[in-house]
N, C-alpha and C positions, 0 to 999 in steps of 0.2 A: 356534478362532480361527486364521486363516491370515494370512500376510503377503503383501501385494500390492505389487508394485514397478512403477515406470514411469520412463522417462527421456526426455530430449529433448536434442538436440544442435544447435548452429549452427556456421556457418563465419564468424562475425563477427570483430570485432577482438580478442576474447579478453581475458583478465585477466592482468595482470602478476604474477609471483611475489611481489613485495613487497606488492601490494595484496590478494592472495588471502586472507590471514588476516583481513581487515577487511570482506569482502563482506557479512556479515550485520549489521554495525554500522549503526545508524540514521543517516541523513543523510550517509553516506559515499559518495563517488563517486570513481572513479579519474580522474585528469586526462585520460586519452585519451578517456573517454566524452564529455567536453565538446567535444573536438576533432572527434569523429565527428558531432556535431550531434544526438545523442540527447538528448531532453529528459527530465527527471525530477528528483526530489529525493533519491533514494537510499533509498527505503523498500520497494521491491518485494521484494527478497530477504529483508529483515528481516521483513516480514509473512508471506511464504511460510514461513520457518523457524519462526516462532511458531505458525502454524496447524498445520504438520506436527508440531511438538513437542506441541501441545495434544491431538493425536490419537494420541500415544504412538508416533510414527514418527520417521524420521530423513531428513535431506536431505544429499546428498553432491555436491560440485562439483569438477570437474577442468577446467583451462583452460590453454591455451597462447596467449600473446600472438601475434597475427597469424594464428592458425589456428582459433580458436573455443573454445566452451565446451560442456561436457557436464554436465547436472544430472540426478541420480537421486533419486527419492523412494520410500521404502518405508513402508507403513502396515499395521498389524494390522487386519484386517477380519473381521467375523463373517459367515459365510454364512447365508443364510436357513435357518431350521430348526436351527441350532446353538445350544447352550445357552451 
């Protein structure tokens, strides 16, 4: 079994340090997200985290307000032919 990782980064509004511990909480949205005009109910990262954990992986988030966000996902994957 091998671990596969991938990441994505944006240069958006970022996530404030006070809200960062709550980004995976269902139905939570930082106040600045409503100011930016972004629509949603606050379930995207909750669903992503649960899917990654169900596959025995992990998700990591780093963000700076006003600079953007970086999200990395790592999953254990079995290559074809491996036991």
